[in-house]
C-alpha positions as CSV (number, residue, x, y, z in Angstrom):
1,M,0.0,0.0,0.0
2,K,1.4,3.4,-1.0
3,K,1.5,5.4,2.2
4,D,3.3,8.6,1.3
5,I,1.8,10.7,-1.5
6,T,3.1,13.9,-3.2
7,F,0.1,15.7,-4.6
8,I,0.9,18.4,-7.2
9,S,-1.8,20.9,-8.1
10,L,-1.6,24.5,-9.2
11,N,-4.9,25.2,-7.4
12,Y,-5.7,24.2,-3.8
13,A,-7.5,25.5,-0.7
14,P,-8.3,28.2,0.2
15,E,-9.4,28.3,-3.4
16,D,-12.9,26.7,-3.2
17,T,-14.0,26.6,-6.9
18,A,-13.2,24.4,-9.9
19,I,-9.8,22.5,-9.7
20,G,-8.9,24.0,-6.3
21,L,-12.0,22.5,-4.8
22,Y,-11.6,19.1,-6.3
23,S,-7.9,18.9,-5.5
24,T,-8.5,19.8,-1.9
25,Q,-11.3,17.3,-1.5
26,W,-9.2,14.6,-3.1
27,V,-6.3,15.3,-0.7
28,H,-8.5,15.2,2.3
29,Y,-10.1,11.9,1.2
30,L,-6.7,10.4,0.9
31,K,-5.7,11.7,4.4
32,E,-9.0,10.3,5.9
33,N,-8.1,6.9,4.4
34,G,-4.7,6.6,6.0
35,F,-2.3,8.2,3.6
36,N,0.4,10.8,4.4
37,V,-0.1,13.6,1.9
38,S,2.3,16.5,1.0
39,V,0.9,19.1,-1.4
40,I,2.9,21.1,-3.9
41,T,0.9,24.2,-5.0
42,A,0.8,27.9,-5.6
43,F,-0.4,30.9,-3.6
44,P,-4.1,31.1,-4.1
45,Y,-5.1,33.4,-6.9
46,Y,-8.1,32.0,-8.8
47,P,-10.6,33.0,-10.1
48,Q,-9.7,36.6,-9.4
49,W,-6.3,36.3,-11.2
50,E,-4.7,38.0,-8.2
51,I,-2.8,36.7,-5.2
52,A,-5.3,36.4,-2.3
53,Q,-5.0,39.4,0.1
54,E,-4.0,37.3,3.1
55,Y,-1.0,35.9,1.2
56,K,0.3,39.0,-0.5
57,D,2.8,39.9,2.2
58,K,4.1,36.3,2.8
59,P,7.6,35.2,1.6
60,R,8.0,33.5,-1.8
61,F,8.2,30.0,-0.3
62,I,6.0,29.0,2.6
63,K,5.1,25.7,4.3
64,E,1.7,25.2,6.0
65,E,0.3,22.3,7.9
66,K,-3.4,21.7,8.7
67,D,-5.2,18.5,9.6
68,G,-1.9,16.6,9.2
69,I,-1.5,17.7,5.6
70,K,1.8,19.5,4.6
71,V,1.3,22.2,2.0
72,F,4.3,23.7,0.2
73,R,3.5,26.9,-1.6
74,Y,5.3,29.1,-4.1
75,K,4.3,32.7,-4.9
76,L,4.0,32.6,-8.7
77,Y,3.7,35.4,-11.2
78,V,0.0,36.1,-11.7
79,P,-1.0,38.4,-14.7
80,K,-4.0,40.6,-14.1
81,T,-4.9,40.3,-17.8
82,P,-3.7,36.9,-18.8
83,T,-2.6,36.9,-22.5
84,F,-1.1,33.8,-24.1
85,F,2.5,34.7,-23.5
86,K,1.8,35.9,-19.9
87,R,0.2,32.5,-19.2
88,I,3.4,30.9,-20.4
89,I,5.4,32.9,-17.9
90,H,2.8,32.1,-15.3
91,L,3.3,28.4,-16.0
92,L,7.1,28.5,-16.1
93,D,7.3,30.5,-12.9
94,F,5.2,28.0,-11.0
95,T,7.1,25.0,-12.4
96,L,10.6,26.4,-11.6
97,G,9.6,27.5,-8.1
98,S,7.9,24.2,-7.3
99,I,11.0,22.2,-8.2
100,I,12.6,23.7,-5.1
101,N,9.6,22.7,-3.0
102,L,9.8,19.2,-4.3
103,Y,13.1,18.7,-2.6
104,K,11.6,19.6,0.8
105,I,9.7,16.3,0.7
106,K,11.6,13.4,2.1
107,N,9.4,10.3,1.4
108,C,7.2,9.5,-1.6
109,D,5.5,6.2,-2.7
110,L,3.1,7.8,-5.2
111,V,3.0,11.1,-7.1
112,I,-0.4,12.5,-8.2
113,A,0.1,15.4,-10.7
114,V,-3.0,17.4,-11.8
115,V,-3.1,19.0,-15.2
116,P,-3.3,21.9,-15.8
117,F,-0.5,22.7,-15.7
118,T,1.0,20.2,-18.1
119,S,4.3,21.0,-16.5
120,S,2.9,19.4,-13.3
121,V,3.7,16.1,-15.0
122,L,7.4,17.2,-15.3
123,L,7.4,17.9,-11.5
124,G,5.8,14.5,-10.9
125,Y,8.4,12.8,-13.0
126,I,11.2,14.5,-11.1
127,Q,9.6,13.2,-7.9
128,K,9.1,9.7,-9.4
129,R,12.8,9.5,-10.3
130,R,13.9,10.7,-6.9
131,F,12.0,8.1,-5.0
132,K,11.5,5.4,-7.7
133,S,7.7,5.9,-7.1
134,K,4.7,5.6,-9.3
135,L,3.2,8.6,-11.2
136,W,-0.5,9.2,-11.5
137,M,-1.4,12.0,-14.0
138,H,-4.9,13.4,-13.7
139,I,-6.2,15.6,-16.6
140,Q,-8.7,18.3,-15.6
141,D,-8.2,20.3,-18.8
142,F,-6.2,19.7,-22.0
143,E,-4.9,23.2,-21.7
144,F,-3.1,23.4,-25.1
145,D,-6.1,22.1,-27.0
146,A,-8.4,24.5,-25.1
147,A,-6.1,27.4,-25.9
148,L,-6.2,26.7,-29.6
149,Q,-9.9,26.0,-29.8
150,T,-10.8,29.2,-27.9
151,G,-8.5,31.3,-30.1
152,V,-5.8,32.0,-27.5
153,G,-2.4,31.9,-29.4
154,S,-4.0,31.2,-32.7
155,K,-1.3,33.3,-34.5
156,T,1.5,31.3,-32.9
157,K,0.8,27.7,-34.2
158,W,4.5,27.0,-34.4
159,V,4.7,27.4,-30.6
160,F,1.8,25.0,-30.2
161,S,3.6,22.4,-32.4
162,L,6.4,22.4,-29.9
163,L,4.0,22.4,-26.9
164,F,2.2,19.3,-28.2
165,K,5.5,17.5,-28.7
166,L,6.4,18.4,-25.1
167,E,3.0,17.3,-23.9
168,K,3.3,13.9,-25.7
169,G,6.8,13.3,-24.2
170,L,5.6,14.2,-20.6
171,F,2.4,12.1,-20.8
172,K,4.5,9.0,-21.6
173,K,6.1,9.4,-18.1
174,A,2.9,8.6,-16.3
175,D,2.2,5.1,-15.0
176,I,-1.5,5.8,-15.0
177,A,-3.4,8.6,-16.6
178,S,-7.0,9.6,-15.6
179,T,-9.4,12.3,-16.8
180,I,-12.9,13.6,-16.1
181,S,-15.1,12.6,-19.1
182,Q,-15.4,9.7,-21.5
183,S,-14.7,11.9,-24.6
184,M,-11.6,13.3,-22.8
185,L,-10.5,9.7,-22.2
186,T,-10.7,9.1,-25.9
187,K,-8.6,12.1,-26.5
188,L,-6.2,11.0,-23.8
189,S,-5.7,7.6,-25.5
190,K,-4.3,9.4,-28.6
191,K,-1.8,11.3,-26.4
192,T,-0.4,8.5,-24.2
193,T,0.0,4.7,-24.0
194,S,-0.1,4.8,-20.2
195,Q,-2.8,2.9,-18.3
196,Q,-6.0,5.0,-18.4
197,F,-8.7,5.5,-15.8
198,Y,-12.0,7.3,-15.8
199,L,-12.2,9.7,-12.8
200,P,-14.9,12.3,-13.3
201,N,-15.4,15.2,-11.0
202,W,-17.9,14.6,-8.3
203,I,-20.6,16.2,-6.2
204,D,-21.3,16.1,-2.5
205,A,-25.1,15.8,-2.6
206,N,-25.4,16.8,1.1
207,T,-23.5,20.0,0.5
208,I,-25.6,21.1,-2.5
209,N,-29.0,20.2,-1.3
210,P,-32.4,21.8,-2.3
211,K,-34.0,20.4,0.9
212,T,-31.8,22.4,3.3
213,Y,-31.1,25.7,1.5
214,T,-32.2,29.2,2.4
215,Q,-32.9,31.9,-0.2
216,H,-29.7,33.6,-1.0
217,P,-29.8,37.5,-0.9
218,F,-28.3,37.7,-4.4
219,L,-31.4,36.0,-5.7
220,S,-34.2,37.8,-3.9
221,S,-36.0,39.2,-6.9
222,E,-39.7,38.4,-7.5
223,K,-38.8,37.9,-11.2
224,F,-37.9,34.5,-12.8
225,K,-34.2,34.2,-11.7
226,I,-31.7,32.9,-14.3
227,L,-28.2,32.3,-12.8
228,Y,-24.7,32.0,-14.2
229,S,-22.2,31.1,-11.5
230,G,-18.6,30.4,-12.2
231,N,-15.5,31.5,-14.0
232,I,-15.9,34.5,-16.3
233,G,-13.3,33.5,-18.8
234,D,-12.4,32.7,-22.4
235,K,-14.2,29.4,-22.6
236,Q,-17.7,30.8,-22.4
237,D,-19.4,32.6,-25.3
238,W,-20.1,36.0,-23.7
239,E,-21.2,37.6,-27.0
240,L,-24.0,35.0,-27.2
241,F,-24.8,35.6,-23.5
242,L,-25.3,39.3,-24.2
243,D,-27.6,38.5,-27.2
244,F,-29.6,36.2,-24.9
245,C,-30.0,38.8,-22.2
246,K,-31.1,41.5,-24.7
247,D,-33.7,39.2,-26.2
248,L,-35.4,38.4,-22.8
249,D,-38.2,40.4,-21.4
250,S,-36.6,42.4,-18.6
251,L,-40.0,42.7,-16.9
252,K,-40.2,39.0,-16.4
253,Y,-36.6,37.8,-16.2
254,E,-33.6,38.7,-14.1
255,I,-30.1,37.4,-15.0
256,I,-27.7,37.1,-12.2
257,V,-24.0,36.6,-12.9
258,V,-21.8,35.5,-9.9
259,G,-18.1,34.9,-10.5
260,D,-14.8,36.4,-11.4
261,G,-12.2,35.8,-14.1
262,S,-10.2,37.3,-17.0
263,K,-13.3,38.5,-18.9
264,K,-15.1,40.1,-15.9
265,E,-14.2,43.7,-16.6
266,W,-15.1,43.3,-20.2
267,L,-18.4,41.8,-19.3
268,L,-19.3,44.5,-16.8
269,D,-18.5,47.2,-19.3
270,K,-20.7,45.6,-21.9
271,T,-23.6,45.1,-19.4
272,K,-23.7,48.7,-18.1
273,V,-26.8,49.6,-20.1
274,T,-28.6,46.3,-19.8
275,K,-31.4,46.5,-17.3
276,N,-32.0,42.9,-16.4
277,I,-28.4,41.8,-15.6
278,V,-27.0,41.9,-12.0
279,Y,-23.4,41.1,-11.1
280,H,-22.0,39.8,-7.8
281,P,-18.5,38.6,-6.8
282,P,-18.0,34.9,-6.0
283,V,-19.6,33.5,-2.8
284,P,-17.7,31.3,-0.4
285,Y,-18.2,27.5,-0.8
286,C,-20.4,27.4,2.4
287,E,-22.9,29.7,0.5
288,L,-22.9,27.8,-2.7
289,S,-25.9,25.5,-2.0
290,N,-28.0,28.5,-1.0
291,L,-26.9,30.4,-4.2
292,L,-27.5,27.5,-6.7
293,C,-30.8,26.3,-5.1
294,S,-32.2,29.8,-5.1
295,A,-32.2,30.1,-8.9
296,D,-35.1,29.2,-11.1
297,L,-32.9,28.3,-14.1
298,H,-29.1,27.8,-14.6
299,I,-27.4,28.8,-17.8
300,L,-24.0,28.0,-19.4
301,F,-23.1,29.2,-22.9
302,Q,-20.0,27.5,-24.2
303,K,-18.2,28.3,-27.5
304,T,-19.8,25.9,-29.9
305,D,-16.6,25.1,-31.7
306,V,-15.0,23.8,-28.5
307,L,-15.5,20.0,-28.0
308,D,-14.9,18.5,-24.6
309,T,-11.4,19.9,-24.0
310,V,-12.9,20.3,-20.6
311,M,-15.9,18.9,-18.8
312,P,-17.4,21.9,-16.9
313,S,-17.4,21.0,-13.2
314,K,-20.0,23.7,-12.6
315,V,-22.6,21.5,-14.4
316,L,-22.6,19.0,-11.5
317,G,-23.5,21.7,-9.0
318,M,-26.2,23.1,-11.3
319,M,-27.8,19.7,-11.6
320,A,-27.5,18.9,-7.9
321,S,-29.4,22.1,-7.0
322,G,-32.6,20.5,-8.2
323,K,-33.2,23.2,-10.8
324,P,-33.1,22.8,-14.6
325,S,-30.3,24.1,-16.8
326,L,-30.1,25.6,-20.2
327,I,-26.8,25.0,-22.0
328,I,-25.5,26.0,-25.4
329,G,-22.4,24.1,-26.7
330,N,-20.9,21.8,-29.3
331,K,-23.4,19.4,-30.8
332,F,-21.1,16.4,-30.1
333,S,-20.4,17.4,-26.5
334,E,-20.6,14.8,-23.7
335,V,-22.6,17.4,-21.7
336,K,-25.3,17.1,-24.3
337,T,-25.4,13.4,-23.8
338,I,-25.7,13.9,-20.0
339,F,-28.7,16.2,-20.5
340,E,-30.4,13.9,-23.0
341,K,-30.1,11.0,-20.6
342,S,-31.1,12.9,-17.4
343,G,-33.9,15.0,-18.8
344,G,-32.6,17.7,-16.5
345,G,-32.6,20.6,-18.8
346,F,-32.2,21.9,-22.3
347,Y,-29.1,21.6,-24.5
348,F,-28.8,23.6,-27.8
349,S,-25.9,23.5,-30.3
350,E,-26.7,27.0,-31.5
351,Y,-28.6,30.1,-30.4
352,S,-32.0,30.6,-31.9
353,N,-35.5,31.5,-31.0
354,N,-35.9,28.0,-29.7
355,V,-33.8,28.9,-26.7
356,L,-36.1,31.8,-25.8
357,I,-39.2,29.5,-26.3
358,A,-37.6,26.9,-23.9
359,V,-37.1,29.6,-21.2
360,D,-40.7,30.9,-21.7
361,N,-42.1,27.4,-21.4
362,L,-40.4,27.0,-18.1
363,F,-41.6,30.4,-16.9
364,K,-45.2,29.4,-17.7
365,K,-45.2,25.8,-16.5
366,E,-44.0,25.5,-12.9
367,D,-44.7,21.8,-12.9
368,S,-42.3,21.2,-15.7
369,L,-39.7,23.3,-14.0
370,H,-39.8,21.2,-10.8
371,K,-39.9,17.8,-12.6
372,M,-36.9,18.8,-14.8
373,G,-34.9,19.9,-11.7
374,E,-35.7,16.7,-9.8
375,R,-34.6,14.6,-12.8
376,A,-31.3,16.6,-12.9
377,R,-30.5,16.0,-9.3
378,A,-31.5,12.3,-9.3
379,Y,-29.1,11.7,-12.3
380,V,-26.1,13.6,-10.9
381,V,-26.5,12.0,-7.4
382,E,-26.6,8.5,-9.0
383,K,-23.7,9.0,-11.4
384,F,-21.4,11.5,-9.8
385,S,-21.6,11.1,-6.0
386,K,-18.4,12.0,-4.2
387,D,-18.0,8.8,-2.1
388,K,-18.6,6.5,-5.1
389,I,-16.0,8.2,-7.3
390,L,-13.3,8.7,-4.7
391,N,-13.7,5.1,-3.5
392,S,-13.0,3.9,-7.0
393,M,-9.9,6.0,-7.0
394,L,-8.7,4.4,-3.7
395,I,-9.3,0.9,-5.2
396,E,-7.1,1.9,-8.2
397,I,-4.3,3.3,-5.9
398,N,-4.2,0.1,-3.9
399,K,-3.7,-1.9,-7.1
400,M,-0.5,0.1,-7.9
């Protein structure tokens, strides 16, 4: 049994959204099941793209210990407006600083490296060589594919040619490679010959629970409340979102945006004259159930030319809230399959009048609203419960 684990993840608590949330819960689950875990991570900065206030004055390298978990942090460069080349510096800085932190760890039987960053696999490989341990690579996001498909770095394809060669070389170093959706697993099989494992993101159904929530003050309107909660970044189609908001009747509908990210200032500027859009900063994780369960409808508008380079973790929370969702995305997306199987919302591959008709039908038919939300929650609890998924991960570790 592998007792000492080095866990490498750019994002970790106190970040309580997206990868930071899942990495933290994974580490705590390992600790609860008898493993000694040391974490290599950065200073918290996401989704604001700014070092958290309580960490700004700390030295470049710090060690923290809580609940028996040792956390080694490096204060990386964080661009306020992340361009392609600034992201490269961001990546390189974390990688170089974290090499120093690796050598502060004295025992390791297993390394778990979370991607992004792809360079986390390099850090994992260094640790693997130091201790002759096993390396588990977990893909939350194919960052190079995502960057190309969303238009980041589209004029520097020669750079991406080199990056994909580097990615292929690093992925070969893993003993086992996991990722979060079946379609991403298919993509992974083209990038590595390592043993592969399906490890989707999960939901704690007791934490996001429509039976125990109280109305969140951000969603106190008497109107039909449509919520977007999450990262305000390049992967979403904000132009389409603006068209949707303008086409809705502002007397009947209110759109609430809760989040932060690289596109926040752009979005706020564009929505200054839009009457039915309200913006709020991210809420702490302890308020997430109240926030999500207070909505009447969740929305997520992805760029339709992006196909499963990432499985949006926010979808699980949206479904667990017991409220329906309306999603626009690629017509071959795995998210589409999930919504077709669950009956928990609407999925469209393009924006048209049908989107507005779907919203209007939910507004008029409260019965349909409730039944669709119930189906969404039932599906996500059955397929993506935290204990079920993390227990399968433990079984796999004990085979190594």
